[in-house]
C-alpha positions in Angstrom: -17.3 119.8 65.2 -20.3 118.6 63.0 -19.2 115.3 60.8 -22.5 114.5 59.5 -22.0 116.5 55.7 -22.0 114.4 52.8 -20.6 110.9 52.9 -17.6 112.0 54.8 -13.9 112.3 53.8 -9.8 114.5 54.6 -7.3 116.4 52.9 -4.3 115.2 51.3 -2.4 111.8 52.9 0.8 110.9 52.5 1.8 108.3 50.4 1.5 104.9 51.7 2.1 101.9 50.3 -1.4 99.8 50.8 -0.5 96.9 52.9 -2.4 93.2 52.3 -5.3 92.7 54.5 -4.2 89.0 55.6 -7.8 87.8 55.9 -8.7 85.3 53.0 -12.2 84.9 52.4 -15.6 83.1 53.7 -15.4 85.0 56.9 -18.2 84.7 59.1 -18.4 86.0 62.4 -19.8 83.9 65.0 -22.7 84.5 66.7 -22.1 87.1 70.1 -25.0 86.4 71.3 -25.3 84.8 75.2 -21.5 86.0 75.1 -19.9 86.9 78.2 -18.0 90.2 78.0 -15.0 89.3 76.6 -14.4 91.8 74.2 -11.8 90.9 71.2 -9.0 93.2 70.3 -8.4 91.2 66.9 -10.3 89.2 64.3 -13.2 87.4 65.6 -13.9 83.8 65.2 -15.5 82.6 61.6 -17.0 79.8 60.0 -18.4 79.2 56.7 -21.7 77.8 57.4 -23.8 81.0 57.8 -26.3 82.4 55.1 -28.7 85.2 54.9 -31.3 86.7 52.8 -32.0 83.8 50.1 -31.2 81.2 52.6 -31.3 78.8 49.7 -28.4 80.0 48.2 -25.2 78.4 48.8 -22.2 80.6 50.1 -18.7 79.8 48.9 -17.0 78.8 45.8 -17.4 75.5 43.8 -15.1 74.0 41.8 -15.6 73.9 37.8 -14.2 72.4 34.9 -10.6 72.8 34.2 -10.9 75.6 31.7 -13.9 77.5 33.8 -16.4 77.0 31.0 -18.7 75.3 33.6 -17.9 76.8 36.7 -20.2 79.1 38.7 -20.2 79.9 42.3 -23.4 78.2 43.2 -22.4 74.9 41.5 -25.0 74.8 38.9 -25.5 76.7 35.6 -27.1 80.0 36.0 -30.3 79.3 33.9 -31.9 82.7 35.2 -29.7 85.0 33.6 -30.6 85.6 29.5 -26.3 86.4 28.7 -23.9 83.6 30.6 -20.5 85.2 29.6 -17.2 83.3 30.5 -15.2 85.7 30.7 -11.8 83.5 29.8 -13.5 81.5 27.4 -15.8 83.5 25.6 -14.2 87.1 25.8 -10.2 85.7 26.1 -9.6 87.9 29.1 -6.0 87.2 30.2 -6.0 85.7 34.2 -2.6 86.7 35.2 -3.2 90.2 35.5 -1.2 91.4 32.9 -3.9 92.8 30.7 -6.8 94.9 30.8 -9.8 93.1 31.1 -12.5 96.4 31.1 -13.1 97.0 27.7 -14.0 93.4 26.6 -16.1 93.4 29.5 -18.0 96.4 29.1 -18.6 95.6 25.4 -20.1 91.9 26.4 -22.5 93.3 29.1 -25.9 94.0 28.5 -29.1 94.4 30.4 -29.3 90.9 31.1 -25.8 89.5 31.9 -24.0 87.0 33.9 -20.3 87.1 34.0 -18.9 84.3 35.2 -14.5 84.6 36.4 -12.4 81.2 36.3 -9.6 81.3 39.1 -7.2 84.4 37.8 -6.2 87.7 38.3 -8.3 90.5 36.2 -6.6 93.8 35.7 -9.0 96.7 35.2 -7.4 99.8 34.1 -11.0 101.8 33.8 -14.5 100.9 35.7 -17.6 99.1 33.9 -20.9 100.0 33.9 -24.6 98.7 33.6 -26.8 101.7 33.8 -30.1 100.3 33.6 -30.2 96.5 33.3 -32.8 93.5 34.3 -30.6 91.0 36.0 -27.0 91.7 35.8 -24.2 89.0 37.9 -20.7 89.1 38.8 -19.1 85.7 39.8 -16.3 84.7 40.4 -15.2 80.6 40.5 -12.1 79.7 42.6 -9.8 82.6 44.0 -10.4 85.4 41.7 -9.3 89.0 42.4 -10.1 92.4 40.4 -7.2 94.4 40.3 -7.7 98.0 39.7 -4.4 99.3 37.7 -1.9 101.7 40.0 -3.4 105.1 40.9 -7.1 104.0 40.6 -9.6 106.2 42.3 -12.9 105.1 41.2 -16.0 103.0 40.9 -14.9 99.3 40.0 -18.3 97.7 39.0 -21.1 100.2 38.6 -24.3 98.1 38.1 -27.6 99.5 38.3 -30.5 96.9 37.7 -33.7 95.3 38.6 -31.6 92.6 40.3 -28.0 92.5 41.0 -25.8 90.4 42.4 -22.1 90.2 42.9 -20.1 87.1 44.6 -17.0 85.5 45.3 -14.3 87.9 44.3 -11.3 89.5 45.8 -10.8 93.4 45.3 -6.8 93.8 45.4 -5.8 97.6 46.3 -2.7 96.7 47.1 -0.5 99.0 44.9 0.3 102.4 46.8 -2.5 104.8 46.1 -4.7 102.9 44.8 -8.4 101.9 45.7 -11.8 101.3 44.4 -15.2 100.7 44.8 -18.1 98.1 44.2 -21.8 100.1 43.2 -24.8 98.3 43.4 -28.0 99.6 43.2 -31.2 97.6 42.4 -34.9 97.8 42.2 -35.7 94.6 43.1 -33.3 92.6 45.0 -29.4 92.6 45.4 -27.1 90.1 46.9 -23.4 91.0 47.6 -21.7 87.8 48.7 -18.1 86.7 49.8 -16.5 89.9 49.1 -12.5 90.7 50.5 -10.6 93.6 50.3 -6.7 93.2 50.4 -4.9 96.7 50.9 -5.4 99.8 52.6 -7.2 101.6 49.6 -5.7 105.0 50.7 -5.3 107.6 47.7 -3.9 111.3 47.8 -7.2 112.7 45.9 -9.6 114.9 47.9 -12.2 112.5 47.5 -11.8 108.8 47.5 -14.3 106.0 46.7 -16.1 103.9 49.4 -15.5 100.3 49.3 -19.6 99.7 48.7 -22.2 102.1 47.7 -25.3 100.3 47.7 -29.2 101.3 47.2 -32.8 99.7 46.8 -34.8 101.9 45.5 -38.0 100.7 45.7 -39.7 100.2 49.3 -40.8 96.5 48.9 -37.1 95.5 47.9 -34.6 93.7 49.9 -31.0 93.1 49.7 -28.2 91.0 51.7 -24.4 91.8 52.3 -22.6 88.9 53.8 -19.1 87.5 54.0 -17.4 91.1 53.6 -14.2 91.4 54.8 -12.3 94.4 54.9 -9.6 94.3 57.5 -7.6 97.4 57.0 -10.1 99.5 54.9 -8.4 102.7 54.5 -6.7 105.4 57.1 -8.4 105.9 60.0 -8.2 109.8 60.3 -8.4 110.4 56.5 -12.2 111.9 57.0 -11.4 114.2 54.4 -14.4 117.0 54.9 -16.9 114.0 54.8 -15.0 112.7 51.0 -12.9 109.8 52.6 -13.0 106.2 52.3 -15.6 104.6 54.2 -17.0 100.6 54.4 -20.5 100.9 53.2 -22.6 104.2 52.2 -26.2 103.5 52.0 -27.3 105.7 49.5 -30.0 108.7 49.5 -32.0 106.5 47.0 -32.5 103.3 49.3 -35.7 103.0 50.1 -35.7 99.2 50.9 -34.5 96.8 53.3 -30.9 95.9 53.3 -29.4 93.6 55.5 -25.8 93.3 56.4 -24.7 90.3 58.0 -21.2 88.4 59.0 -19.3 90.8 57.9 -16.1 92.5 59.1 -15.3 96.3 58.7 -12.2 97.9 60.3 -10.0 101.0 59.8 -12.1 103.2 57.7 -11.7 107.1 57.9 -15.5 107.9 56.9 -17.7 105.2 58.6 -17.7 101.5 58.7 -21.5 101.9 57.6 -23.0 104.8 57.2 -26.7 103.7 56.6 -28.7 106.6 58.5 -29.2 109.3 55.8 -31.6 107.0 53.8 -35.8 106.5 54.2 -34.9 102.8 53.9 -33.9 100.3 56.6 -30.1 99.2 57.3 -30.1 95.6 59.3 -26.8 94.8 60.9 -26.5 91.2 62.4 -23.6 88.9 63.3 -20.8 91.6 62.3 -17.5 92.7 63.4 -16.0 96.3 63.2 -12.9 97.7 64.6 -11.2 101.0 64.6 -13.6 103.0 62.4 -13.7 106.8 62.3 -16.0 109.0 62.8 -18.4 106.0 63.9 -18.0 102.2 63.7 -21.7 102.1 62.7 -24.6 104.9 61.7 -28.1 104.0 61.4 -31.5 105.7 62.3 -35.2 105.0 62.6 -37.6 102.3 62.8 -36.8 98.9 61.2 -33.0 100.0 61.5 -30.6 97.8 63.7 -27.4 96.4 65.4 -27.6 93.0 66.9 -25.2 90.2 67.5 -22.3 92.4 67.0 -19.1 93.4 68.5 -17.6 96.8 68.2 -13.7 97.3 69.2 -12.1 100.8 69.5 -8.4 100.4 70.1 -5.5 102.7 68.7 -2.6 100.5 70.3 -4.0 97.5 67.9 -3.7 100.4 64.8 -0.3 100.0 62.6 -1.9 102.7 59.8 -1.0 105.9 58.8 -1.8 108.6 61.5 -1.7 111.7 59.0 -5.3 113.4 60.0 -5.2 112.9 63.6 -7.7 115.4 64.6 -10.2 113.6 62.6 -9.9 110.5 64.7 -13.4 109.9 66.6 -14.1 106.5 66.5 -17.6 106.2 68.1 -19.2 103.0 68.6 -22.9 103.4 67.4 -24.6 106.5 66.0 -27.8 107.2 65.6 -28.8 110.4 63.3 -30.9 111.2 60.4 -29.6 114.2 59.0 -32.5 116.0 56.8 -34.2 112.6 56.4 -37.7 112.1 57.7 -38.8 108.8 59.5 -40.4 106.9 61.9 -38.3 106.7 65.3 -37.3 103.4 66.6 -33.8 102.6 66.3 -32.4 99.3 68.2 -29.2 98.0 69.2 -29.8 94.7 70.9 -26.9 92.1 72.2 -23.8 94.1 71.3 -20.4 94.5 72.6 -18.5 97.9 72.1 -15.1 98.4 73.8 -13.2 101.4 73.7 -10.2 102.1 75.1 -6.5 104.0 73.9 -8.4 106.7 72.2 -7.2 110.4 71.4 -10.1 112.0 72.4 -13.3 111.2 74.1 -15.8 109.4 72.1 -19.0 107.9 73.2 -20.1 103.7 73.0 -23.6 105.0 71.7 -24.1 108.4 70.5 -27.4 109.6 69.4 -26.9 113.2 67.5 -29.7 116.1 67.9 -31.3 114.3 64.5 -31.7 111.1 66.0 -34.9 110.0 67.4 -35.4 107.1 70.0 -32.9 104.5 70.5 -33.4 101.2 72.5 -30.4 99.6 73.8 -31.0 95.9 74.9 -29.1 93.0 76.4 -25.9 94.6 75.5 -22.5 95.2 77.0 -20.1 98.0 76.9 -16.7 98.7 78.2 -14.9 102.4 78.0 -11.5 103.3 79.1 -10.6 106.9 79.3 -13.3 107.9 76.8 -16.3 110.1 76.6 -19.7 109.0 78.5 -20.9 105.2 77.3 -24.1 106.5 76.0 -24.7 109.8 75.2 -27.6 111.8 74.0 -27.0 115.2 72.5 -28.7 118.5 73.2 -31.4 119.5 70.9 -29.9 122.0 69.3 -29.2 122.0 65.4 -26.9 119.4 63.9 -24.7 121.4 61.5 -27.2 122.4 58.8 -29.9 120.3 60.3 -32.5 121.2 62.7 -32.9 118.8 65.7 -35.6 116.4 65.6 -39.2 117.2 66.9 -40.2 113.6 67.0 -39.8 111.5 70.5 -36.3 111.5 72.0 -36.1 109.1 74.6 -32.9 106.3 75.3 -33.9 103.1 76.8 -31.4 101.0 78.1 -32.7 97.5 79.0 -30.5 94.9 80.3 -27.3 96.9 79.5 -24.1 96.0 81.5 -21.8 99.3 81.4 -18.1 99.3 83.3 -16.9 102.8 82.5 -13.9 104.8 83.6 -13.6 108.7 82.7 -12.4 111.8 83.8 -14.6 113.9 81.7 -18.3 112.6 81.6 -20.8 110.4 83.0 -21.3 106.9 82.2 -25.1 108.1 80.7 -25.6 111.4 79.9 -28.9 112.5 78.6 -30.1 116.0 77.7 -33.8 116.8 76.3 -34.8 113.0 76.4 -37.9 112.8 78.3 -39.4 109.5 79.3 -36.1 107.7 79.0 -35.9 104.7 81.0 -33.1 102.5 82.6 -34.3 99.2 83.4 -32.2 96.5 85.1 -29.2 97.6 84.3 -25.9 97.3 85.9 -23.8 100.7 85.4 -20.6 100.7 87.5 -18.5 104.0 87.5 -14.5 104.3 87.6 -12.7 107.4 87.2 -13.0 110.9 88.7 -16.1 111.9 87.6 -18.5 112.2 90.4 -21.9 110.9 88.8 -22.5 108.3 86.9 -25.8 108.8 85.3 -26.8 112.5 84.7 -30.1 113.9 83.0 -30.7 117.4 82.1 -34.1 118.7 80.9 -35.4 115.2 80.7 -38.3 114.4 83.0 -40.0 111.4 83.8 -36.9 109.3 83.5 -37.3 105.9 84.9 -34.6 103.8 86.6 -36.0 100.4 87.1 -34.5 97.6 89.2 -30.4 97.2 88.1 -27.7 98.6 90.1 -26.0 101.9 89.6 -22.9 102.7 91.4 -21.2 106.2 91.1 -18.0 107.6 92.6 -20.3 110.4 94.9 -23.3 110.4 93.1 -25.4 108.0 90.8 -27.4 110.2 89.5 -27.3 113.8 88.8 -30.5 115.6 87.7 -31.0 119.2 86.1 -33.7 121.6 86.6 -34.7 123.9 84.3 -37.0 127.1 84.6 -39.2 125.9 81.5 -40.4 123.2 83.4 -42.8 123.8 86.3 -41.6 123.2 89.7 -44.1 120.2 90.3 -42.6 118.3 87.2 -41.9 114.3 87.8 -38.2 114.1 87.2 -37.5 110.9 88.3 -39.4 107.6 88.7 -37.7 104.9 90.6 -39.2 101.5 90.6 -39.0 98.7 92.9 -35.8 97.1 93.1 -33.5 99.8 91.6 -30.4 100.2 93.7 -28.6 103.3 93.9 -25.3 103.7 95.5 -22.6 105.8 96.0 -18.5 105.0 96.7 -17.7 107.9 98.8 -19.4 110.8 100.7 -20.1 114.0 99.1 -20.5 117.8 100.5 -23.7 119.6 101.4 -26.7 118.9 103.5 -27.8 115.8 102.8 -31.8 115.2 102.4 -34.4 112.4 102.3 -37.4 111.8 101.0 -39.4 108.5 102.4 -42.6 106.5 100.8 -44.0 102.7 100.9 -44.4 101.2 97.2 -47.9 100.1 96.1 -48.4 97.2 94.1 -44.6 97.3 92.5 -46.1 101.2 90.9 -43.0 103.6 90.1 -43.0 106.4 92.7 -42.3 109.9 91.1 -40.2 112.2 92.5 -40.8 116.3 91.7 -37.7 118.3 92.4 -38.2 122.5 92.9 -35.2 124.7 92.8 -33.6 127.4 90.7 -33.2 127.5 87.2 -30.1 125.2 86.5 -29.6 123.5 89.5 -29.0 120.2 90.0 -29.9 117.8 92.4 -27.8 114.4 93.2 -29.4 111.5 94.3 -27.0 109.8 96.3 -28.7 106.8 97.1 -31.7 104.8 97.8 -32.7 102.5 101.0 -35.2 100.1 101.6 -36.1 99.2 105.2 -39.2 97.7 106.4 -41.1 98.3 103.5 -40.2 101.7 103.1 -38.2 103.3 100.4 -35.6 106.4 101.5 -34.1 108.5 98.6 -30.8 110.3 99.8 -30.0 113.8 97.9 -28.5 116.8 97.7 -30.1 120.3 96.9 -33.4 121.3 95.5 -36.4 120.0 97.2 -38.4 116.6 96.6 -41.5 115.2 96.6 -42.9 112.3 96.2 -46.0 111.8 93.9 
């Protein structure tokens, strides 16, 4: 099933009471770099001191006057806006959540406006829109909640301007069948800072708002999203045929550079971050993702990355609605681009992924046919009764999208993988020539015989590290469209491959002496579709002996 259409969403959900998230604000995920493998099953550690983007901008809320008239989140008067409006003092907005504030706010907005919200709850019975502004900002001071009316399913704030700033507000969607989205589109700069969603945001409509819709329309524009928390984003199975509620949708108009840092996105039914279908870059750092389906993060292309981040999938820790169960596919990181053309080079660095207790197999890192190259560096992956830890899909159509004809290699560098599966290898690469597995520790458990499987992927390099398979550390699929002398595998000095138990069939060997550490190419000849099992590599007295079954090997 192709789950890459539109934005993503599922069919009607039963009426549920939307639960409060329980996480209050100013949450910043502590850096995961260099941490030992200890995958969190719950909320990670938080601090309140990190900033991003414009590092001079303070994070957090400042106390102002008793009436809020002198209050803004940076602790100083905002002089960059032409029109600064205190919604209580200037608009007489009700801060108890009893009376609708939207009409007064809409009337007060112009193309250069800052709306300051003193502490309180502000009811919105409709959304507000700035269609073509110069500068627009919504800043909360103290504990501020924007509360959509019961049954709401629309964009709460629809902001389009050269510069957009949204800071220090809660979005309260705890009422049943109530949700809301924030839409920020900018041509120069964008800041979304310290926003917490309370409630699941589920709704029975066939199409439900994303929590955030973001785009930077100019290629030199930069934006930052930080300290955004949605702990119970929606319902994990509510994909709604591509129209369900997700965390962040980075729109097709996005051409700039968007950084998402120190955020928590959990339990969305339409991706934690959907940032793959745009020409711009999406940088995800120091974040936490939990139980988002059909993926926790989607990215594509050069300049986009996920780093210093944790991804946890564990349905035993999920207590939300289970309607739409067939749509629960909580993959870790997905690389794909749909029909968008962009240079290859997606990066996953210092990321911890833990997948367990899932209803159907899902990969930790998945590269779809429209995805190009990906590098996974210094990361830790643990899967239990899931699919392959790393899966590069065959080069076939992805729904309505043709597969990428750009390079398709997968590079694993310094990656530790502990995987248990009854149905898939640990690393499964199709049509990925030139892939590299360098200095990795790959431990296979479960019943599948081979740890690494490469199919139509010549010139794969295994350099250093250790690969332990049940019966076959590495299985190589041959193909008639490759000449028999194709170099299917390069073994560099120091690579250790071994099997836990013996297999069946004739055991063959090829022996060579390394020269100055240059990887040795192994070519295999065999029938179309035949597989060669590399079952071990031994080193004795300066010689390397490769043991294998089936096919005929020669060393180049």
